[in-house]
N, C-alpha and C positions, 0 to 999 in steps of 0.2 A: 356884277362886273359885266356880264354878257348884255344886260339891259342897257348899261351905259354905252357900250360899244355900238350896239344896234341903234341907239338914239343919235349918237354922233354921226354914224353912217347915213342915217335917215335924213339928217339935216343937209348933208352934202349931196345926197341924191335929189332932194327937193330943189336945191340950188342949181344942180346941173340940168334938171328937167326944164328950168326956165331959161337956160342959156340958149343962145342962137347958133352956137357951133354944133350943128347936128352931127357932123362926122365924128368929132372927138367925144361928144357927149354919149353917143351910142356905146362906144367902147368902155367908157367910164361907168356908165350905168350897168353894163354887163358884169364888170368886175365887182361893182357894189352888190349886185344880186348874188354873185357867188359867195361874197362875204356873209350876206344874210342867210344863205342856205347852209353854209358851214357852221355858223354860230347859232343858228336858230334851232338846232336839234335839242333833245332833252339833256344829254350829257356830252358836251364837246370833248373830243379826244385830241391827242397830240397831233394826229394827222390833220384833223379839221382846223386846228389853230394854225398849223404851217400853211395849209392851203389858203386860209384867210389872210395871212401875212403876204403871200405871193400876190394874191388878188389886190390887196391894198397898195402894194408896190407898183403894180401895173396901172392901177387907177391914178396914182400920184405921179405918173411919168410926166405929165404935162402941167404939174403944179395944181392939181385939183384941190387938195386939202390945204388949208391954211396952216401956219406954223403951230399955232396953239392947239388946233385940232389934231394935227399929226403927233405932237408930243403927248397929247392926252391918249390917243389910240395906242401908242407904243407902251405907255405905262399900264394901260388896262390889259393889253395883250400879255405883258409880262406877269401881271397878277393872275390872269387866267391860266397861263402855263404852270405857275407855281401851285395853284389850287388843283389842277389836273394831275400833277405829278406827286401830290402830297400823299396819297394812299400808297403809291409804290415806294416812296421814300420811308414811310412809316413801316411798311412790311419789310423793307431791307434793313431798317435799323433795329427791328425787333425780331429778327430771325436768329433763334437760339439753337436751332438744330446743329449747325456746325460747332457751336460752342460746347454743347452737351456731348457731341461725338468726340471732340478733342479732349475734353475733361470729363471723362465718364464717371469719375468718383462723385460728381455732383448728384447724379441720380441715386447712387447707393446711399449717400448721406441724407438725401431728401426722404427716401423711403424709410430709412431707419428712424428719422426724426418724426415722421408721421405716426409710426407705431408707438414710439416712446413718449410722444407728447400727449398731454391730457387734452380733453375736449375743450377746455376753456382757453387754450393758448392761441386759438385762431387758425391753426392748421388742421383741417378736417380731412377725413379719408376721401372726400369728393374731389380734392385737388390732385389726386393721383392721375385721373384721366386728363386733366388740363396739362400737367407736366409731360405726360407721355404723348400728348398731341403736339407739343412743341418739338419733340424729338422727330416727329414725322417731317419737319421742315428740311431735314438733311437728306430725305429720300431721293430727291431729284439729283442732288450733288453726288450721292453714292452711286447712282445708276450711270453717271458719266465717267466712272473710273475705267481705266484701260490697262492697269497693271496686273489684272487677274484674267483668267480664262473667260469668265462671264461676269458682268457687273452684278448679277444677283448674288454671287458668292459673298461679296463684301456686305451687302444688305442683309443676307441671312445670318452672317456671323454677328453683326451688330444686333439683329433681332434676337438671336439666341442669348446674347449677353444681357439684354434688357429683361428678357423673360426669366433668366436665372436669378437676376437681382430681385425681381418681383417675387419669385418663389422663395428665395432665401430670406429677404428682409421683411416680407409681409405675410405671405401665405404660411410658411413654416411656423413663424411666431404665432400667428392666429390659430393654427391647428393645435399647437401646444397649449395655448391659453384656453381653447374650447375643451380640450381633453382634461386639463387640470380642473376646470370649473365643473365639468360633469362628474369627475371622480370625487371632488370635495362635496358636491351636492348629494351624490349617491351614498357616500360614506360619512355623512355629517354626524351620524350617531356615534362614530368612533373617534371624533375629534375631542381631545382633552381640553384644549383652550379654544373657546369660540372666537369668531372674528370680532375685532374691536369696532363697534358701530360708530365711534366718533372719528375714525380715520378711514381714509379711502383704501388703504392697504390692509393686509391681514398678517397676523403673527402666528407662529407655530410654537410648539412646546420647546422646553429646554432653553428659552431665552434667546433664540436665534431668529434672524429675519427670514421671511418666507422666500426671499431671493438672495442666495448666498453670493451671487456675483454683483449685486447692486453696490455701487460706490457709497451709498448712503448708510450701509450697514456697518456697524462697528464691531468687529470680531474681537478686538483686544479688551474692550471693557465689558463685553457680554450683554450689552443693551440692545434693544431692538428699535428700529426706526421704521415708521410706516412707509410702505412702498406703494406706488401707484399700481392699480390693476388695470388691465386692458379690457375694454368693453368691446366684444366682438360684433355686436349688433350693427354699428354704422358700417363696418366693412362688409358684413353679409348682405346689407341692403343695397350695395353698389351695383349698378348695371354692368354688363360685360364690358371689359376694358379692351380697347383696340391698341395693340402694341406692334406698330409697323406692319399692319396687315394680319396679325395673329390675334385672335380673340381669346382673352383669358377671363373666365368667370370665377371669381374668388369663392362664391358660395358653393359652386359645383366642386371645386378643388377640396374644400373642407369636407363636403359630404363624401367624396371619394376616399379621403384620408380616414375618416371615421369608419366607413364600411370596411376598409382593409384592416384597421386596428381591431374592430369588433370580431372579425373573422379569425384573425391570427390569435387573439387572446382566447377566443372560445376553443380553438383547436388545442392550444397549450393547456388550458385549464377548463375542461368541460363542466366541472362542478360549479364554476362561477358564471355560467351562461346566463342565469337569471339576473345577475348584476349588470351584465352588458345589455340585456333587454331593458332594464330600467334606465340605463344611460341612453339608449336609443330613443325611448319614449320621452325622456327629459329633453333631449336635443330637439325633438320635433315640437314639443310643447313650448320650449323657451325661445328657440331661434328659428323654428320652421325648417330644420334640416331633415331632409328625407334620405335616410340611409337604406342601403339594400339589405334584404334579408340574407342572413348568413347561410341558410339552407341546412344548418346543422340541427341535431336534436335539441329540443327545448330545455331538457334537464341534464341528461347525462348520456355518455356514449359507452360507458363501461357496464359490465353486467351486474356489478354490485355483489352482494352476498349471494353465493351460490346455494341453490336449494339442496344439493347433495351434501355440502358441508354442514348445512343446518340440520339435515336429517341424521347425519353421522353423529352430531353432538346436540341432539335435541334437548337433552336434560340441561346442558349448559345454556342453550339458547333461551329456553323458557324461564330460566332463573336470572339471566343477565339482561333481558329485554323487557320493556313495558309495552303493552298493547293499547292502541287507541281504537275504540269501536266505531266511532263516527268517521275518522279519517282513514281507517283500515291500514294502519302502518305500525310497525314495530320500531321503537326508539331504544337505543342502548342506555342502560341504567347508569353506568359509570364508565369512564375511559381515562386513560393516562394522557391522552393528547388533548388538544383544544377542541376537537370535533367529536361528535357522537354519530356512530353509524346508524343507519336506518335501513329498513327493509319494507318495500312497498310493492304494489301490484306490478309496476314496470320491471322491477328486478326479477320477480317470479316469472313474468312473461318471457323475459330474455333467457332465463334458465331453461324454461320449457322449450323454447325455440332451439336452444343449444343441445340439450340432452334428449329431447323427445317427450311425448306425452306419457311415456311409461313411468316417469318419476312421480306422477300424481298417485297412481296406485301404490307405489313404493312408500310415498309419504303417508298414506292412510295406514299401510301395514306397520310402519315404524311407530306411528301415532298409537295404534292399537297396543303394541308391545309396551310403549311407555305408559299408557293409561293403565294397563294391567298392573304394573309395578306401583303406580300411585294409588290405585284402588286397594291394593294390599295394605299399604300404609294407612289409608283411610279406614279400612276395616279394623286394623289393630288399634287405632286411636279411639274409635267409637266403642270398641270392645273392652277398653280399659275400665276398671271398676270405678275409678274416680270420675270419669266422664259419664259412663252409663248410669251411675247412681244419681248424679246431678240432673241428667236429662229425664230420668224417671220422676224425680221430685218436681221438676218443672212441668212435666206432663200432668201430674196429679194436681199441682197448683193451678194449672191452666183450666182443668176441668171444674175446679171450684170457682175460679174467677169467672168462667164463662157463663155459669148459671146466674151470676150476679148481674148488676146493672151494666158494668163495663164489659164490652164485647171485644176488647182488643188486648193483646198480650202486654203485660206491664213492662214499662221501660226500666223500672227499678230492678225487676227480676233479671234482665239481661246484664245490668251493671253488676249485680251481685254475683252472677255466674262468671263474669270476666274477672272480678277481683278474687274470687275463690280459686280460679285456675292459676292466677298469678302467684298466689300464696304457695302453690305446690312446688315452686322452684323456677330457676332461670338457668339457661345455658351460658357458656362463657361469653357469648355475644350480647347478653342481656335480653334475650327473647324468652317469653313464656311458652308453654305448650300450645296455648291458643294462637300465639303469634306464628309459631311454626306451622300449625294447621292452616292458618290463613295463607301462609306462603305456599302450602301444598295446593290449596284450592285455586290460588292465583296461577300456579304453574299449569294446572289442568285447564284453566280458562285460557291461558296463553297458547296451550296446545290446540285447543279448538279454534282459537283465533287464527292460528297458523294454517289450519286446515281450510278455514274460510278464505284466507289470503291466497292459498294455492288454488283453490277453486276459482276465485276471481281472476287470478293470473292466467289460468287455463282459458277462461272465457275471453280475456283480453287477447291472448295469443290466437285463439280461434277467430275472433272478429277481425284481427289484422290479417289473417290468412285468407279468409273467405269474403273480404269486403268487396272484392272486384267481381264476385260471382253474382248472378241474378238470384231470384227467389229459388231456394233449394227445393221447395215442394213442387215447383213447376219445371225443374230442370230435368231434361231428358238425358239418359245415358249417352255418352259420346260414342260408345261402341255400337249402339244401335244406329246412330247417324252415319256410320261408316259402311252400312249395308244398303243395298238397293231394295227398298220395300215394294217397289212397283212390280217386280218379277216374283213376289212371294206367292206360292201356290195356296189354294184354299186348304186349310188343315182338315184332316180326317180324324175320326175317333181313335184310330190306331196310331196316329202320328203324334208324337210328343210336341210340347210347345217349344222346345229348344230347336226344333227343326224348322220353325216358322220364319227364321231370319233368312233374308235373301243373301245373295252373293255379295262379298265385300267389294266395294268400289275403290278401295285404297290399297296401298302396299301392306305387307305383313308387319313391317316395322311401325307404320302409322297406326295400324290396328292395335298392336301391343301398347303403344303409347296412349291410345284412347282408353284402353282397359286399365292401364295404370292410373290414369287421371280419374277414372270412375272409382277406383279403389281408394284413392286418396280422399276424394270428396266424401265417400261413404264413411271412411274412418273418422273424418272430421265431424260428421253428423253424429256418429255413435259415441265418440269419445267425449265430446263437449256438449252433449245434449242437456237441455235445461232440466230434465227429469232426474239427473244423477245427483242425488242428495246424500253427501257423505255424512252429514250430521245425523240423518236418519239411520244410516248404517251403524255408526258408532253407538247411537243410543239403543238400538234394538239388540245389538250384540251383548252389551253389558246389562241391559235391563233383564234379559232372559237369564243371564248368569247370576244375578243378584236377587232374584225374586223368590228364592227358596227359603225354607225355615232355617237353614244353616246360617243365613245372613239376616236373621231377624233383628239383630242389634243395630242394623242400619235404618230401621223404621223410624227412629226418633231423630233423624238428621235435621228435619225441618225445624225442630225446637232449638237447634244449635245456630240457625241462621241469624236470629236477633243478636246473640252475643258476638257472632262473627262480624256482623255489620257494625256493631259498636266498636269492636276492635279495629276494623278497617278504617272507620272514620277518624279515629284518633291517629292512626298511622298516616292517613292521607293528609291530614292537617299538618302534622309534623313534617312530612316530606315536602309539602308546598311552602311551608315557612322557611325551609332551608334554601329555597331559591333566592331569597332576599339577603342571604348571608354570604360572607366571603368563602367560607368552607362549605362547599355544596356536596359533600359526600353524603349519599343517601337521599339527595333531592330528586323529586319527580313531579311531573305535571299531569301525567295520564297513567292510570292504573285500572283500566277497564277489564283486565284479565280476571280480577276477582269476581266481578258481576257475571262475566261469561262462565266462570267455573261454577258459581252457585246455580246459575240457570241450567247448566249441563247436568249437575248432580241432582237437582230437583226433577229434571226430565228423566234421567236414568232410573232413579229410585221411585218415580211416580208419585212424588210427594208435593206436587204443585198445588192441588186443591187443599191439602192439609196446611200448607204454608199460607195460602190465601185466607184460610179460616182464622188464622191468628190475627189478621187485621193489624199487622205490625206497623205498617207505615202510617196508618191513621192514629195509632197510639203514639207514635213518635211526634207527629204533628201536634197532637193535643198536649203532649208533655211539654214541648218547647213553647207552645202558645201560652200555656198556663204559667210556666216559669218566666217567660218574657213579660207577661202582664204583672206578675208579682214583683219582678225587679224594677219595672217602670213605676209601679206604685211606691216602692221604697225610695226610688230616686227622686220622685216628685215630693215626697214628704221630707227628704233630706234637703232639697233645694228650698222648700218652704221654711224649714227650721234654720237654714243658714250653714249647715254642715257641708262645706264644699269638698272636703277630702273624701268623705264617705260617698258623696255624689259622684266624684271622679272614679272611685273604685267600682261603684255600681254601673257606671258607663262602660268601663272595661268589661265587666261581667256581661252586660247586655250585648256588647260587640262579639264576645266569645260565643254567646248563645246563638246569635244570628249566623255566625260562621259555621257552627256545628249544624244548625238547621239547614243551611244552604248545602252543606256536604251530604246530609241525609237525602235531601231532595234530588241532588245530582245522582246519588247512588240508586235511588228509587227509579229514576228515569232510565238510567243505564241498565239496571236489572230488568226492567220491563221490556226494553228494546232487545236485550239479549234473550229473554224468554220467548220472544217472537220467532227466533230461529229454530227453536225446538218444539214449537206448539204442535205441528203436525206429527213430528216424530214421537212425542210423548203420548199422543192419543193412540197411534197405531201400536206403540210398544206396550201400552197397558192392555189393549185388546189381545195382542199376541201372548202376553204373559198369562192372562186369565185362561186362554184357550190351550196353551201349551201344558200347564200343570206341572206335575212332578218330573216329567220327561225333560222339559226345558230346563228345569232347575238342576237336574243331574248333569246334563250336557254342559250347562254353563259353568258349574263348579269344576268340571274336568278341564275346560278350556282355560279357566283362570289359573288353575294349579300348574298346568303344563307350561303356560306362557310365563308365569311368574317365576318358574324355576330357571329361566334363562339368566346368564350372568348380568347382562345389561344391554340396552339397545345400542350403546356406543360401540360394542364389540362386533356388531353385525357388519357384514361386508355387502357393499352395494355394487352391483355390476354396472358396466358402462351404459347399458340400455335402460337403467333405472330399476331393474328387478332386485328382489331381496334374496340374499343367500345366507341363511343361518340354520342352525340345527332345529330350532323350535318355531320357526316362522312358517313352515309349510302348512300346518293346520290353521294358523291364523289367516294366511292368504286364502286358503280354500274357503274358510268360513265367510270372510269378507266378500270374496268373489261370488260365492253362492248367494249371499244376501243381496249383493248388488244385482245379480241376474234376476233374482226373484222380484226385486223392486221394479226393474225395467219391464 
């Protein structure tokens, strides 16, 4: 259009330049030059077009343009004006800001439809920014209001309404969807009915829909209809949204919501903190949501089972809890609730921090009293004629077999011993005498495991206390730093070393605080030093007491270990099989207290080398290898002959043999690990026993008699500071403390 106008003007200009009327032609040429300058720019504006109209009117004052040229210029100028005003007319026609302000329900309905619509319907979350950008069109109109104190009040009110709608219709629904998805993913092992892979929605148990408020659900007929699930990822990938000058980041809002939820739920239920840690890791892995750390303890904030309560009821504790040697944790055997109580190093450290380090010595004292009563029962069992005679027969048989080619204790002999004890009778619970003795050994092992746990808890508490201190070996006393060493005189021979300290440079109260700090650090070093071995103390005390001729019937205990291990393996397999059944009464998955008890008794009685000479574990391996090869040969022959039923029976027999062999290997490894705790104690105790002679034997018998005469360890009173107060515990405490000082 502009080119056509300029071409028509150029023709007129050329004609006027050839005209002889110089006076009029100069004015016309000037007007035509103005038209060319106004329309010759890149984008003519309305002002330029108006100026060009005025210039053409002045140029045509004397009839310069012909009629057809003038009509053509008028039409072209009208077209140019329309083209110039087209953008403004389009902007005016498409201004939705006032419409959205007057009909605010449109925004709410749109946001709700974006969340409720599936991804294939055409409405994507990215359109939220486009719609909210249209709302900004009314910003200029709102700032022109005069009925309020300031125009910004109306704009801020509308801005708050839009942000509330975005929070309610999009962000809250998105937060609930993310939380629900995290909970379902974390607790997926608890879902009875898995999600239907052929539908986009999910169903729950009892024939109800996953969304009770959904109109598609039919509550009258009890059927379920697949409901659509919300995919949070497209919303979380949106950039920050500008809402009338306020920036709203949906991803940051969801992260803040999850952080608050994790913190609140961890405070309410600290025992479920690991669940929320899994949800936090899943949110990061699945959607890239970075939540804040709650700052709460990782496992539990409560103290758990108190050490003093365990010490008061030590006999009940070692009977009702199972010990795990590798995890160093006690697990409750049976419970009336859905949960099993546990006792680990953290609980012990919390109790020591609450009651003080004195409860460690009290625990050892109570353990000594409990072991005295158990050793009395052990002595009575081994002194029984039925047991002693069978052990003597096994000893004679072992001497005969040992001279032959086989150098390991026969497995059949242990089975015969176990069956012979079972024929002697059962108690009302269906347990033989050997089963009860196995329970006794397990309780003693659980007791030693508890001592180890208390020791580890003390080290944990000590490390948490002194972790902020530098190297203790290079740490100077704070009391010495509070004195001026530069003014210290040269010491003489007659002057003591205590007078070498210079004058104090601080106040008296500061000096007392420094001395108290030195005392605390020194107590931490002495109380929780690595050289304090309570296993060695308990081994030496009983080894000296049981090494006399009066307890000669205990010398054949190592011959009872094969039969005990056979009995334990049968019990362990039965207990582990109960884990797969509905009635789990008597089920267990860890019973390392038996191996701990056997290792402790072998160390106390000094029969570790005698038991190793049996080569029991080598005999067990050879026995199962031979039987496995025999069963495999029979199975192969049955398959060759076509007897499938007998082959299936032999396959079950082969699986049973492999299960028993695996349990024996596990017991061997556990017992070997447990004997490592008493290796140093057994060596020193055997040397002390040989050097002590009859004097140690007499003293040991007296200590056992006096301690075993006490009613029970549960009747003893424990003071607040962890000390022991009972009639017969004074001698026990003095002996243990004396042994402890001697070891240090």
